[in-house]
C-alpha positions in Angstrom: -6.6 6.5 -20.3 -10.0 4.9 -19.6 -10.4 2.3 -16.8 -11.2 -0.3 -19.4 -8.0 0.5 -21.4 -6.0 0.3 -18.2 -7.4 -3.1 -17.3 -6.7 -4.3 -20.8 -3.1 -3.1 -20.6 -2.5 -4.6 -17.2 -4.2 -7.9 -17.8 -1.7 -10.8 -17.4 -0.7 -12.2 -20.8 0.3 -15.9 -21.2 3.8 -16.8 -22.4 4.0 -17.6 -26.1 3.2 -21.2 -26.9 5.9 -23.7 -27.9 9.5 -23.8 -27.0 11.2 -20.6 -25.8 14.7 -19.7 -24.9 14.0 -18.4 -21.4 15.6 -20.2 -18.5 13.2 -22.0 -16.2 13.8 -19.5 -13.4 12.9 -16.6 -15.8 9.8 -18.4 -16.9 8.7 -18.9 -13.2 9.6 -15.3 -12.4 7.3 -14.1 -15.2 4.5 -16.4 -14.2 4.9 -15.2 -10.6 4.4 -11.6 -11.7 1.4 -12.5 -13.8 -0.1 -14.3 -10.8 0.5 -11.3 -8.5 -1.3 -9.0 -11.1 -4.1 -11.5 -11.4 -4.5 -11.6 -7.6 -4.7 -7.8 -7.6 -7.5 -7.8 -10.2 -9.5 -10.6 -8.7 -9.3 -9.2 -5.1 -10.2 -5.7 -6.3 -13.2 -7.1 -8.1 -14.5 -9.9 -5.8 -12.7 -9.5 -2.5 -10.1 -11.8 -1.0 -12.5 -14.3 0.5 -14.3 -14.8 -2.8 -11.1 -15.2 -4.8 -9.8 -18.7 -5.3 -6.5 -20.1 -6.5 -8.3 -21.3 -9.6 -9.6 -17.8 -10.3 -6.1 -16.3 -10.0 -4.4 -19.1 -12.1 -7.0 -18.8 -14.8 -6.7 -15.1 -15.0 -2.9 -15.4 -15.2 -3.1 -18.1 -17.9 -1.3 -20.7 -15.8 -2.2 -24.1 -14.3 -2.9 -24.6 -10.6 0.4 -26.5 -10.1 2.3 -23.5 -11.4 0.6 -21.3 -8.9 1.7 -23.5 -6.0 5.2 -23.7 -7.5 5.4 -19.9 -7.6 3.7 -19.5 -4.1 4.2 -22.7 -2.0 2.3 -20.8 0.8 -0.8 -20.7 -1.3 -3.3 -17.8 -1.7 -2.2 -16.1 1.5 1.5 -15.9 0.3 0.5 -14.5 -3.1 -1.7 -11.9 -1.6 0.9 -10.8 1.0 3.5 -10.3 -1.8 1.0 -8.2 -3.6 0.2 -6.2 -0.4 3.9 -5.6 0.4 4.5 -4.3 -3.2 1.6 -1.8 -2.8 2.9 -0.6 0.5 6.4 -0.1 -0.8 4.9 1.9 -3.7 2.9 4.1 -1.4 5.8 4.8 0.9 7.9 5.7 -2.2 5.3 8.2 -3.3 5.3 9.8 0.1 9.0 9.9 0.4 9.4 11.5 -3.0 7.0 14.2 -2.1 8.4 14.9 1.4 11.3 17.3 1.9 13.2 17.0 5.2 13.6 20.8 5.2 9.9 21.4 4.5 8.5 21.5 8.0 4.7 21.1 8.2 4.3 21.9 4.5 6.7 19.0 3.8 4.6 16.6 5.8 1.4 17.9 4.2 2.9 17.4 0.8 3.8 13.8 1.6 0.3 13.0 3.0 -1.4 14.7 0.0 0.7 12.8 -2.6 -0.1 9.5 -0.9 -3.8 10.3 -0.6 -3.9 11.3 -4.3 -2.1 8.2 -5.3 -4.6 6.0 -3.5 -7.5 8.0 -4.9 -6.3 7.3 -8.4 -5.9 3.6 -7.6 -8.9 2.5 -5.6 -7.9 -1.1 -6.0 -4.7 -0.5 -4.2 -6.6 1.4 -1.5 -9.0 -1.5 -1.0 -6.3 -4.1 -0.9 -4.0 -2.4 1.6 -6.7 -1.0 3.9 -9.7 -3.4 3.7 -8.8 -6.8 2.2 -5.7 -7.3 4.3 -8.0 -7.9 7.3 -9.6 -10.9 5.4 -6.6 -13.0 6.1 -7.4 -13.0 9.8 -4.6 -13.2 12.4 -1.9 -13.5 9.8 -3.2 -10.5 7.9 -3.5 -8.3 11.0 0.0 -9.2 12.1 1.3 -8.2 8.7 -0.7 -5.0 8.7 0.5 -4.1 12.3 4.1 -4.6 11.2 3.5 -2.0 8.4 1.9 0.4 10.9 4.9 0.0 13.1 7.1 0.8 10.1 5.1 3.9 9.5 5.4 4.8 13.2 9.2 4.5 12.9 9.2 6.8 9.9 7.0 9.4 11.6 9.3 9.3 14.6 12.3 9.9 12.4 10.5 12.9 10.7 9.0 14.5 13.7 10.9 13.2 16.8 13.8 15.6 16.7 11.4 18.6 16.7 9.7 17.7 19.9 10.7 19.3 23.2 12.4 16.2 24.6 13.7 15.1 21.1 11.3 12.2 21.0 7.7 11.1 20.6 6.0 8.8 23.1 4.9 5.4 21.7 1.4 6.1 23.0 1.1 9.3 20.9 2.5 7.5 17.8 0.0 4.6 18.1 -2.9 6.9 18.7 -2.0 9.2 15.8 -1.4 6.3 13.3 -4.4 4.4 14.5 -6.6 7.4 14.1 -5.4 8.2 10.6 -5.7 4.5 9.6 -9.3 4.4 10.8 -10.2 7.5 8.9 -8.7 6.1 5.7 -10.3 2.7 6.3 -13.8 3.9 6.8 -13.6 6.1 3.7 -12.4 3.3 1.5 -14.9 0.8 3.0 -17.7 3.2 2.0 -16.3 3.2 -1.6 -15.2 6.8 -1.4 -11.6 6.4 -2.2 -11.8 9.5 -4.5 -12.3 11.6 -1.4 -9.1 10.5 0.3 -7.2 13.8 -0.5 -9.9 15.7 1.3 -8.9 13.9 4.5 -5.4 15.4 4.6 -6.4 18.5 6.7 -8.1 16.1 9.2 -4.9 14.1 9.5 -2.8 17.2 10.0 -5.2 18.4 12.6 -4.8 15.1 14.5 -1.0 15.6 14.3 -1.3 19.1 15.7 -3.7 18.0 18.4 -1.1 15.6 19.7 1.5 18.4 19.7 3.5 16.8 16.9 4.4 20.0 15.0 7.4 19.8 12.7 9.6 22.8 12.9 9.5 25.3 10.0 12.5 25.3 7.7 15.4 27.2 9.0 16.5 30.2 6.9 20.1 30.0 5.9 22.3 32.6 7.6 23.6 35.1 5.2 
């Protein structure tokens, strides 16, 4: 499917004119989803700072008061809902690819699946790595909470395989920070298509910090 066709398919569509049988809550829910998709498209094209509430409302085919009814917190709230949805999708992709019995190949599979997912969706990569910083302190706090969540997942995956059964918080922060910076710089240079090529570098960083998952244990016959 071409990029143009995909944009056409994903473009928010207005509700039919005239009376409808939808409950008010359902109408607002659909308008909210259209606004989130409109925020995604506008930020991907113009960036967060250049995106206005009017831009998003117009793209979603709703009036400005509807925007604020759906998102009382304004533009920041709408963007953070979009951001959280993208993060959840990314984590689901990695979790699906990872096998707890897969050792290092399992971790590599999860990283590769995630990188390929972002390479196929550069808008998502831009939003979750670059544009989140445009919100200032609020955005950085939100991003740091996600990085902490990733650290907890990494500790769960690798911690039991370490000599003392745990990973120091310093190692986790250094590893996650290094991987994040590698991804950030690549996307900032508009090279999202190259993200899968970074997987070996991220694995190398993991090994450099001594975070080596155990190989799968062969079942005893």
